[in-house]
PAZAPA-4460 file (N, C-alpha, C; in steps of 0.05 Angstrom, whole numbers, plus 32768, in hexadecimal, padded with zeros to 4 digits):
% residues 137
    n_x    n_y    n_z   ca_x   ca_y   ca_z    c_x    c_y    c_z   seq   type   mol
   7DFC   7F0E   8028   7E08   7EFE   8031   7E03   7EE0   8019     1      M     A
   7DDE   7EDF   8018   7DDC   7EC4   8013   7DF0   7EBF   7FF3     2      R     A
   7DE7   7EDE   7FED   7DEB   7EDA   7FD1   7E0D   7ED5   7FC3     3      S     A
   7E25   7EE0   7FDC   7E3B   7EDE   7FCE   7E44   7EAE   7FDD     4      A     A
   7E30   7EB5   7FE5   7E2D   7E9A   7FED   7E26   7E87   7FD9     5      L     A
   7E0E   7E90   7FCD   7E03   7E7D   7FB8   7E21   7E84   7F8E     6      V     A
   7E23   7E96   7F9A   7E40   7EA0   7F78   7E4B   7E92   7F85     7      A     A
   7E55   7E86   7FA0   7E75   7E72   7F98   7E6C   7E59   7F9D     8      T     A
   7E54   7E52   7F9E   7E4F   7E32   7F92   7E68   7E26   7F85     9      L     A
   7E60   7E3C   7F6A   7E69   7E25   7F4D   7E80   7E2F   7F50    10      D     A
   7E95   7E44   7F52   7EAB   7E4E   7F54   7EBD   7E3E   7F60    11      T     A
   7EE2   7E4D   7F60   7EEC   7E44   7F6F   7EF2   7E65   7F75    12      T     A
   7EE8   7E7E   7F71   7EF3   7E95   7F7B   7EDF   7E9F   7F97    13      T     A
   7EEF   7EAA   7F9B   7EF0   7EB9   7FC3   7ED4   7ECD   7FBF    14      A     A
   7EC0   7EDA   7FCF   7EBB   7EE6   7FCE   7EBF   7EFB   7FE5    15      A     A
   7EB7   7F15   7FE8   7EBF   7F2E   7FFF   7E9F   7F38   7FFA    16      V     A
   7E9D   7F32   801C   7E7E   7F47   8016   7E81   7F58   802D    17      V     A
   7E7D   7F6F   802E   7E80   7F84   8041   7E5F   7F7F   804C    18      P     A
   7E6F   7F82   8065   7E4C   7F84   807F   7E4B   7F9E   808B    19      L     A
   7E3B   7FAB   809E   7E38   7FB8   80AE   7E30   7FAB   80C8    20      T     A
   7E38   7FB3   80E0   7E30   7FAE   80FD   7E1B   7FB8   8102    21      G     A
   7E0B   7FAA   8115   7DFD   7FBA   8127   7E01   7FDB   8133    22      P     A
   7E16   7FD5   813D   7E24   7FEA   8145   7E35   8009   8128    23      D     A
   7E2A   7FFA   8113   7E36   8016   8100   7E4F   8005   80ED    24      G     A
   7E5A   7FF6   8100   7E7A   7FF0   8103   7E8A   7FDC   80DD    25      A     A
   7E8E   7FE0   80D3   7E92   7FDD   80B3   7EA0   7FB9   80BD    26      D     A
   7EA1   7FA7   80AE   7E96   7F88   80B6   7EA2   7F7E   8096    27      W     A
   7EB1   7F73   8097   7EB8   7F5B   8074   7EB4   7F3B   8079    28      S     A
   7EA4   7F36   8066   7EA6   7F1B   8073   7EAA   7F10   8056    29      A     A
   7EBF   7EF5   8053   7ED1   7EE7   8048   7EC0   7ED1   8037    30      Q     A
   7EBC   7ECF   8021   7EA6   7EB0   8029   7EBE   7EA2   800A    31      V     A
   7ECE   7E8A   8018   7ED2   7E73   8009   7ECD   7E57   7FF9    32      L     A
   7EC0   7E54   7FEC   7EBC   7E46   7FDE   7EC8   7E23   7FDF    33      P     A
   7EBE   7E11   7FF1   7ECD   7E09   7FF2   7EC3   7DE7   7FDE    34      L     A
   7ECD   7DF1   7FCC   7EBA   7DD5   7FB8   7EC9   7DC0   7FAC    35      N     A
   7EE6   7DC2   7FC1   7EF4   7DA3   7FC5   7EEE   7D99   7FDE    36      S     A
   7EE7   7D7F   7FD4   7EE5   7D6F   7FE5   7F00   7D67   8001    37      G     A
   7F11   7D65   7FF8   7F2E   7D75   8008   7F28   7D8A   8023    38      I     A
   7F1A   7D9B   8016   7F12   7DB1   8020   7EFD   7DB7   8035    39      R     A
   7EF6   7DAB   802C   7ED1   7DA5   8033   7ED1   7D92   8051    40      R     A
   7EE6   7D7C   804E   7EF8   7D66   8065   7F08   7D72   8079    41      E     A
   7F12   7D89   8069   7F23   7D92   8080   7F11   7DAD   808D    42      A     A
   7EFE   7DAE   808D   7EF3   7DCB   809B   7EDB   7DBB   80AA    43      V     A
   7ED5   7D9A   80AF   7ECF   7D8C   80C4   7EB7   7D77   80B2    44      G     A
   7EAC   7D89   809E   7E8C   7D88   808F   7E96   7D7A   806E    45      N     A
   7E8C   7D6E   8061   7E88   7D69   8055   7E72   7D6D   8039    46      P     A
   7E60   7D7D   8048   7E4D   7D80   8043   7E53   7DA1   8033    47      E     A
   7E62   7DB2   804D   7E67   7DCF   804A   7E6F   7DD7   8031    48      A     A
   7E5C   7DEE   8025   7E69   7DF7   800C   7E7A   7E12   800D    49      V     A
   7E7B   7E18   8029   7E87   7E33   801C   7E96   7E36   803E    50      A     A
   7EA6   7E47   8040   7EB6   7E46   805A   7EB4   7E71   8058    51      A     A
   7EA4   7E79   8081   7EA6   7E8A   8075   7EB5   7E9F   8092    52      V     A
   7EBA   7EB9   808C   7ED7   7EBD   809E   7ECA   7ED8   809E    53      F     A
   7EC2   7EE1   80AF   7EB7   7F06   80BE   7ED0   7F0D   80CB    54      V     A
   7ED0   7F2B   80B9   7EEC   7F33   80E0   7EDE   7F52   80DC    55      H     A
   7EE7   7F5F   80E2   7EDE   7F78   80E7   7EF3   7F8B   80D1    56      R     A
   7EE7   7F9E   80C0   7F00   7FAA   80B6   7F03   7FC3   80C0    57      A     A
   7F13   7FCC   80BD   7F2C   7FDE   80C3   7F37   7FFB   80A7    58      E     A
   7F22   800A   80A7   7F2B   801C   8088   7F43   8026   808B    59      P     A
   7F57   8026   80A1   7F6F   8033   80A3   7F8C   8016   809A    60      S     A
   7F82   7FFA   8097   7F89   7FE6   8089   7F82   7FCB   807F    61      A     A
   7F8D   7FC4   8077   7F78   7FAE   8064   7F7E   7FA2   807A    62      P     A
   7F62   7F88   8077   7F60   7F70   8088   7F7B   7F64   809A    63      P     A
   7F89   7F58   807D   7F96   7F43   808D   7FAD   7F58   80A6    64      P     A
   7FB2   7F75   8098   7FC0   7F81   80AE   7FB7   7F86   80C3    65      L     A
   7F9B   7F88   80CA   7F8B   7F8D   80E7   7F94   7F76   80F6    66      D     A
   7F93   7F61   80ED   7F9E   7F45   8102   7FB6   7F4C   8109    67      G     A
   7FCE   7F51   80F7   7FE9   7F51   8104   7FE6   7F6D   8112    68      V     A
   7FDC   7F80   8113   7FE2   7FA6   811B   7FDD   7F95   8136    69      R     A
   7FBF   7F8F   8136   7FB5   7F84   8152   7FC3   7F6B   8166    70      V     A
   7FCF   7F5F   8160   7FE5   7F4A   8160   8001   7F55   8166    71      R     A
   800C   7F69   815B   8025   7F64   8164   8024   7F8D   816C    72      F     A
   8018   7F91   8175   800B   7FAC   817D   801C   7FCB   8163    73      Q     A
   8015   7FC4   814F   8023   7FCD   813C   801A   7FF5   813F    74      L     A
   8024   800F   813B   8029   8023   813F   8019   801B   811E    75      T     A
   800B   8035   8111   8000   803E   80FB   801B   8048   80E8    76      A     A
   8024   8051   80F5   8046   8053   80DD   8050   8035   80DB    77      G     A
   8059   8024   80EF   805B   8008   80E8   8047   7FFC   80D6    78      E     A
   8039   7FF9   80DA   801C   7FF1   80C5   801D   7FF5   80AE    79      L     A
   8030   800A   80A6   802A   8020   8081   8040   8013   807C    80      R     A
   8055   8010   807A   8074   8001   8081   8069   7FEB   8078    81      V     A
   8063   7FDB   8091   805A   7FBA   8090   804B   7FB8   8076    82      L     A
   8031   7FC4   806F   8025   7FCB   805D   8034   7FCE   803E    83      D     A
   804A   7FDE   8036   805B   7FE8   801A   806B   7FD3   8022    84      A     A
   8075   7FC4   8038   808A   7FAB   802A   8081   7F93   8021    85      V     A
   8067   7F88   8038   8056   7F77   8025   8042   7F77   8008    86      A     A
   803F   7F99   8004   803D   7F8E   7FE1   804D   7F9B   7FCB    87      R     A
   805F   7FA5   7FDA   8077   7FA9   7FC2   8091   7FAD   7FC9    88      D     A
   8093   7FA6   7FE2   80B2   7FA6   7FEB   80C1   7FBB   7FE3    89      G     A
   80DA   7FBB   7FDF   80EC   7FCD   7FDE   8105   7FDC   7FED    90      G     A
   811B   7FE8   7FEE   8128   7FF4   7FF6   811E   800D   8011    91      T     A
   812A   800E   802F   8121   8018   8040   811A   803F   8035    92      A     A
   8127   803C   8017   812A   8056   8009   810F   8060   7FF5    93      A     A
   810B   8040   7FE6   80F0   8048   7FD8   80D3   803E   7FE7    94      E     A
   80D8   8031   8007   80C2   8036   8010   80BE   8053   8018    95      L     A
   80D5   8055   8026   80D1   807B   802F   80CA   8089   8014    96      A     A
   80D1   8088   8000   80C9   8096   7FE4   80A9   8091   7FE6    97      W     A
   809D   8072   7FE6   8086   8073   7FE1   807A   807D   7FF2    98      R     A
   8080   807B   800F   8065   807E   8024   806B   809F   8026    99      L     A
   807E   80AA   8017   8079   80C7   8018   808E   80CC   8041   100      G     A
   8096   80C3   8041   80A6   80C4   8062   80C6   80BF   8060   101      V     A
   80D9   80C2   8076   80EE   80CB   806F   80FB   80A5   8072   102      S     A
   8113   80A8   806C   811C   808D   806C   812A   8087   8083   103      E     A
   8130   8094   8098   8137   808C   80B1   811B   8085   80C2   104      P     A
   8106   8098   80BF   80EC   8087   80C7   80DF   806F   80C5   105      T     A
   80E4   8068   80AB   80E6   804D   809B   80F8   8030   80A5   106      V     A
   8112   8037   80A3   8126   802C   80BD   8119   8027   80D7   107      K     A
   810E   803E   80E1   8104   803B   8104   80E6   8027   80FE   108      T     A
   80D9   802D   80E7   80C5   8021   80F3   80C3   8003   80EC   109      H     A
   80E0   7FFB   80DC   80E4   7FD5   80D1   80F3   7FD8   80E3   110      L     A
   8106   7FE4   80F5   8114   7FDC   8106   80F5   7FCD   8120   111      R     A
   80ED   7FDD   8128   80D2   7FD5   813D   80C5   7FBF   8131   112      R     A
   80BD   7FC1   8118   80B2   7FA9   8110   80BE   7F91   8110   113      L     A
   80D2   7F94   8109   80E5   7F77   8110   80E1   7F70   812C   114      F     A
   80E8   7F83   813B   80E5   7F81   815B   80C6   7F74   8160   115      A     A
   80B7   7F81   815D   80A4   7F71   816B   8089   7F54   8157   116      K     A
   8099   7F5A   8140   808F   7F3C   8133   80A6   7F2F   8132   117      T     A
   80C0   7F29   813A   80D9   7F1B   813A   80DF   7F0F   811E   118      G     A
   80D4   7F1F   810E   80E2   7F24   80ED   80FA   7F2A   80ED   119      A     A
   810B   7F1D   80DA   8125   7F26   80DE   812D   7F33   80C3   120      R     A
   811B   7F32   80B4   8127   7F46   809B   8107   7F4D   808A   121      R     A
   8109   7F56   8075   80E2   7F61   8063   80DA   7F46   8056   122      Q     A
   80EB   7F37   804D   80E3   7F14   8048   80C2   7F0C   805B   123      A     A
   80D0   7F0B   807A   80C7   7F05   808B   80B1   7F11   809D   124      D     A
   80AB   7F28   8091   809A   7F3D   808E   8081   7F39   807A   125      L     A
   8089   7F2C   8065   807C   7F34   804E   806F   7F12   8052   126      V     A
   8076   7EF7   805D   8074   7EE4   805F   805C   7EE6   807C   127      K     A
   8065   7EF1   8096   8051   7EF9   80A5   8037   7F08   80A5   128      L     A
   8037   7F19   8090   8028   7F2A   8085   800D   7F0E   8075   129      V     A
   801A   7EFA   8061   800F   7EEC   8052   7FFE   7ED6   8061   130      E     A
   8010   7ED0   8078   8004   7EBE   8092   7FE8   7EC2   809F   131      A     A
   7FE7   7EE4   8092   7FCB   7EE8   80AD   7FB5   7EEC   808D   132      W     A
   7FBF   7EED   807C   7FA7   7EF0   806C   7F91   7ED2   8070   133      R     A
   7F7A   7EE4   805F   7F6E   7EC8   8069   7F6D   7EB7   804E   134      G     A
   7F5A   7EA9   804A   7F58   7E92   8033   7F51   7EA2   8023   135      P     A
   7F43   7EB6   8018   7F3C   7EC0   8001   7F48   7ED7   8002   136      A     A
   7F58   7EE4   8007   7F6C   7EFD   7FFE   7F7A   7EEE   7FEC   137      A     A
***
């Protein structure tokens, strides 16, 4: 962790540090350099050099989607469709082909995603995922 903090001092690039908890669970720390005075003031400490965001990693979902999954109580299938929409988008048929499922399955997951999240279209789902991404994503 110390090396990640030191590495961000003279850069604008964030670092991601894999961690293991005492129980063996996987965690991830995102280290965001605060090399701008405006950023330092925003976190309330003008002497801060980095912001550190720590979250539990879940292998089945990229970290930003983990928070979305928990917040909206998404199933694994819904999460896969959400991830595909956020990464590349596409029609239901294209998503189905990429995910190896049927088009009606994708449409069902999309309907449920819209109902659970309040989104009205795929672009809203992309915005939702982007809003949950950490600053280092």
